[in-house]
N, C-alpha and C positions, 0 to 999 in steps of 0.2 A: 903273363898270359901265354898259354901254349899256342903255337901256330897251327894253322889248318892241317899242314902236313904231319905235325906231331900228333894231333888229335886222331887223324886218320890212321896213322901207324899204330897208335895205341888200341884203336878199335879193331884193327886187323889182328893184333895180338890176342885180344879178347875172343874174337871169332875163332881163332885157332885153339884157344883153351876150351871153348864150348865143344868143338869137334873132338878134342882129345877125351873129353868127359862123356863122349857117346851121343851128343846132341847134334842133330842136323840143323844148321842155322837157317836153312831155306827149304823146309819140307813142302810137299805138294798138297797135303791135306791137313785139316784141323778137325778137332772133335767138338766144335762149338755146338751148344745146345740152344742158346738164345742170343739174339741181338741184344745189345745193352738196353735199348729202348724197351724191348719186350721184358727183359729181366726186371727192370725198374717198375714196369707196369704190373707185373705179377709178383712183385717182391714178397708180399705178405703170405703168399700161398706156396712159396718154394722152399725146399730143404737144401737144394744144391743146384749148381749150374756151372757151365763152362763157357767163358767169355773170351773173345779175342779182340785185339785192337792195338793201337799205337800208344806207347808210353809218352805222355805229355809233360809229366813232372815226376820228380823223385824227392822224397823227404825221409831222411834216415834218422832214427832215434835209438841208438844202441842196438837192441835186439829186435827192433821193429822198423819197417819201411812202409811208408805210404806212397801211393802212386795214383795218378789220374790216368785212366785208360779210356781211349776214344776209338770207336769203330765206325764212325761216320753217322750212325743213327743217334748216338748220344754219348755221354761220358759218365764214368762211375769211378769212385774211389776204391782202390784195391789195397788190402792190408796184408803185408807179409810179416809173420811173427815167427821168430826163430824157434820158440818152444813148440810150435805146431808143425813147422816144416822140417825141423832137424837142422843140425849145423851144416851139413854138406850142401843141401839144396838151398838153404838160406844164403850161405856164403857165396855159392856159385852165382846166385842172382846179384848179391850186393857188389861183387867184385867184377862182374862181366856184363851187366845190363846197363844200358844208357838211355837217356831221353832220346826218343826217336825210334827205338827198337819196337818191333811188333812181337807180342807174346800171346800165349794161350794161358789162361788162368782158371783153374777149377777151385771151387770153394762154396761156402755157404753164405747166405745173406745175413747181414747184421747191421744194426743202426748204432752209430757212434753216440757218445754223450751229448754231442752238439746236434743230434738228430739227423745226421747225414747217412743216407742209404749207401751201404758199402758191401764189398765182397771180402770175406775172410778167406785167404788163399790156403788151400791144403796141398796143391800141386801146381806146377807151372812148367812151360817149356818155351823155348825161343821158336818163333816162326818166320822172322826176318830180321837179320842184324843190320843196322844202319852203320855206315862207315863215315858219314859226314854229319856234323851237328846241325840241329835246327837253328834258325835265327833266334836271337834272344826274344822271349815271349812278348815283352811289353813294347819293344821297339820294332821288331819284325823287319821287313824289307822297306827301306825308307825312300828309295828313288824308283822312278817309273821303269828305268832300264832293268833293274834287278827284279822288280815286281812282275813285269811281263815276261822276262826271260825265264824266271823260276816261278811260274804261275802256280805250280802245284804247291809250293810253300806259301805263296800269298793266300791261296784258297784255304790251305790247312790252318793257317794262323788267324784267319779272319772269318768267323762264323757268319758275319753279315754278308760277306761275298758269296759264301755257299748258298745262303738264302736267296741272294740276288739271282743266281743261276737257276735255282729251283723255280723262282718266279718267272724267269724268262721261258723255262720249259712250259710253264702253265700258260704263258702268253701264246705260244704256238699251239698248244693243245686246245686252247679256247678257240683260236682261229680255225683250226682243223674241224673241231666239233661244229662250229657255226656253219662252215661251208658244207659239211655233211648234212646238217639239218636242212639246208636249203637245196638239197639234192644235187650238189656239184660232185663230180667224179674226180678223185685225185689221180693225177697222171704223172709220168716221168718223161722228160724230153731231153734231147742231147745237151751236153755241156761243152762238147767240142763241135765247132761249126766251121764250114768253109767260108761263109760270110756272116758277120754278126748283125743281128737285126733286133728291133724292138726298143732301141734307145739310141741316144746320141752320146757316145763316149769312146775314148781310146781303149782298144782291147789289148789283151795280152796275146802274143803270137808265139806259136811253137811249130815244130815240124813233125809230120806223120811219116815215119821212116818207111813203113810198109807200102803206103800209097805214093810216097815221095811227093807230098804236097804240104803247103803251109796251111795250118788251121789256127783257129782262135778260140780262146775260152769265152763262153757266152757272157754278154753284158746285160741280158734280161733273163727272166725265168721262162724261156721257151715261148716268147710271144708269137713268132711266126709259125712255130710248130703247133701251138695250141689252136691257132686260127685254122691250120690245116685240119685239125680234129673237128672244127665246126663244119668244114666242108665234108668231112667224113661221116657226119650224121650225129655227132655228139651235140647235146644242147648246152650242157654246163660242165666245164672242167676247171680244175685249179691245180697248182703245183706250189709246194714250199721247197725251196732249194737255195743253192749258192749262186751268186753272180760275181763277176770279176771285172774290174775296171782299172786300167793302168793309168791312174790319175794321182793327183796330190792327196795328201792326208790333212785332216782337220778334225775338229771336235765332232763334226757331223759326217765326215767322209773317210772311208777306208777302202783299200783295194779289193778286199774280199768281204762279202756280207750276205746275210740271209734275207730273202724276199719271198713274198707270196704273190702270185698273179692268178687271176681268174678270167675266164672268157664265157660269155653268156649270150647264146644265140637268141634272136628275136627280141633283143633288148637294146636300148640306147643309153646315152650318157646320163640322162635324167633318171632312168631306172638304176644305173650304177651309183649315182649320188645317194639315192635313198638306201640302197643296200649297204654301201660302205659306211654311211653314218650309223646305221644300226649295228654294223660289225664293231666299229670303234667304241660305241657305247657299251656293247656287250663285253668287250675286252676290259674297259675301264671298271665296270661293275664286278665282273666275275674274277678278274685277276687282282685288282687293287681295292675293290670295295668302295670306290669313290669315282666322281666324274671331274673334280676340280684338281688341277695340277699347277705347278710352278716350275719353270725351267728357263734357262738362258735369259733371265731378266724379264720374262713374260709370265702372266697368269692366264690360264684358259680353262674353260668349263665345257666338257663334251656333251652335256645334256642340252635339251631344248633344241630350238631351231638354229641353224647355222647360216649366217649371212652369205650372200653371193656377190663376188667382186668381178667386174668386167676387166680383163687384161688391158685392152686398148684404152678404154675410158679412164682407168686408174692411172696409167702412165701419163696420159694427156693431162689429167687433173693435177698430177704432182709435178710434171716437168714442162707441160706445154707442147710436148712432142706427140704428134699423131704418127705412130709407128707404121701404120698402113700406107701413109702417104710420104713419109720422110725418106730421104735417101741415106746412104751410108755416111756421107759427110755430115749431115744434120745430126745423126745419132752420135757419131764420134765427137762432134763439137760439144754436144750436151754432156756426154760422159766426162770429157776432159774438164768442162766447166764445173761439173759437180765433184771433180776430184776422184772419180771412180776408176779403179784399176780394172782392165778388161783383157781377156785373152782372145786373140784372133782379130782379123780386120774385116770379116764378112758381116753383112747386115744382120744375119741370123744370130751370130755370136754376140755382136754388140747389143742387139735388141734384148737378148737374154740377160746380158750384164746389167742393162738399164732396169729391167724388171726386178732382178735380184737386189738391186740397190733400194728399190721401193719396198720390196717384200719384207725386209728386215724389221719394219715397224708394225707389221700386222701380227697381232697376238693370236687371233683366231679363236676357235676353229672357224674357218671360212672356206667356201668353195670358190676357186678361181676358174672363170670360164671365158670363152670367146678368145682363145689364143690365135695369133696370126698363123696362117697356113704354113708360112715359111719355117716356123719352129715346131711344126707338128706334122711330119711327113707321113704318118700312118693314120691320121684322124680324118673323119668324114667332113665335108664342107658344111658350114652352117649357112643354110639358105636364107636365114633371117638377117644375117650380117655378113655380106660378101667380104671375102678376104680373110675370114676367120673360120675356125673349125669347131666341131662339137667335142670339146675336150674339157675335162675338169681336173683340177689339182686340189688337194686338201692342204691348206696352209695353217700351220700351227707354230707359234713362237718364232715367226719370221722365216720359216723354212718350209719347203715342200715335203709333206709327209704322206704322199700318196698321189697317184697319177692314173687317169683313165680317159678313155675315148669312146665315142661311137666309131667303131673301127671302119676304116676305108675298105670297101669291098668292090669298088669300080676298078677293074684291071687297067683300063686305059688311063684313068687319072693316077692310079698308083705308079704306073710306068713313068708318067710325066714327073711325078714327085721324085722318084728315084733318079731320074735324069738330072733334076735340079741338085740333088745331093752329090751326084758325080761332079758337077761343076764346082761345088764347094770343096770337095776333096782335091780337085785339080788346083784350087787356089790355096791349098795347104791347110784346110780345116781338118785336123786330126780327129775331131769328134763327130764329124758328119756321118750320116748313116750309110752303110755299105748297101748298094743295090743287091737284090736277090731275084734273079730272073725266074727261078723255079717257083718262087712265091707268087710272082705275077701269073705264071702258068696255072697255078692252083686257082687263082682268082678267076681266070678265064673259064675254068670248069664250073665256077659258081660257089660263092660263100654267102650264107644268109646274113642279114643284118645282125650285128654283134656288138656287145659292149665288153671292153676289156679294162682291167684295172690291176695295178700293182702297188704294194707297199712293203715295208721291211722293218728290220730291227731298229732302224732309226726312230720309229714310233716308240718302241720300248725304251730306248735310250732317253728320249724326251720325257717319258712318263716317270722315269726314275731319276731324272735330272743328272745324267752322267754323260761324259764323252763316249762316243760309240766304241772306242777301243776298250773302255772300261767294262763294257757289257759283252765283250767277246772273251771266251775262255782262254784262247791262245792266239792273240794277235800276232801278225807277222813281225819278225825282228830281223835286223841285220845280223849276219854272223859275227861272232867275236873276232876282233882283230888280233 
């Protein structure tokens, strides 16, 4: 078997041969008349057509060559016959064209004896010469490292993967259409921030040379910025974009991901619960044509009513711990007794770890409400249950798949909450929320009652039952050593 270097050198030799014969191996234009999908659709009514695409197979039979041509819209069999092309053009193709090359083929439609719609080629030209071979068709790229690093080949050789990303595009199109129908205005907010707000996560940090200041990649989709727009007089806004969190990787977590967040003035968390349930059900029906799904060992049905779970009551019911009254030692002892690994030694972080341990058994869909104030520094107090806030999370298959609040708009209380986060940062909590004094200043000018909510591509990953990196076209990879 020839080595990769030998194959590449041989293809370079063929490229030079094509050039000597007067063919440009990399022209800027083609004379395509039809996409392959269009050609097949209009097949019976056509006399001739010019198609382009990548050669995916070659089968030679003396004076005949059959090839499969794929342009991304569809594939078609193309037939090269020496008697029709002439010796020179036929031999040039046979001796210098390889699987993986892109060609332009002009000819007439014909149907084979087996009934396959094909193109009988009367002329052809090279439009891009490949220098490296494609992976073997039936085995493709076998390990995750190769698949993700050479994602273009992974997608090329797996039609199901191409369809997955088309489905993901429809997922976001449906989300955008739904928000537009509800009169939300799509906005764009900064991705570089002086302080990160809107979530509790470790950010990526970089340096702005012109200003000579450190800045951060955002960890939310403009939460504190969209709230400023509420103060500016917008009633409904949303943004679909990228967020970045410098944290660990798992089947449900990655450092770069797409999310949508909306903000809705004169609405509260109960309004948000109704709207998001309608949104999830619309996505399920319009994108997938169903409401029942199975993932991560859980089955869930997005139709009908969704149960409501109380954060504090559920933890006490499952562990005997009242997290509002318990101290750090009590929660730590319970975590260790349950054998739960946890990050950080603050009450907030340990409380969060305790809930995540319980959450894994909830198939959902369910709304989680009444979170402790300590883990929700941007949410409004729940006056019916002191110590908790008006927050809701959507729980599906043991994970959080959406998060919303009645947004805190009391500047004095917000300043107090930020001060508490400062103390957590001082204790070494790298995920505590950075204070934003200018945001508090905005609140002092006045922001209306507002509901905010965010969700992301994790929902899509759950709906197709794949790890989140599998539903990203080009997940981040370490450089080759």
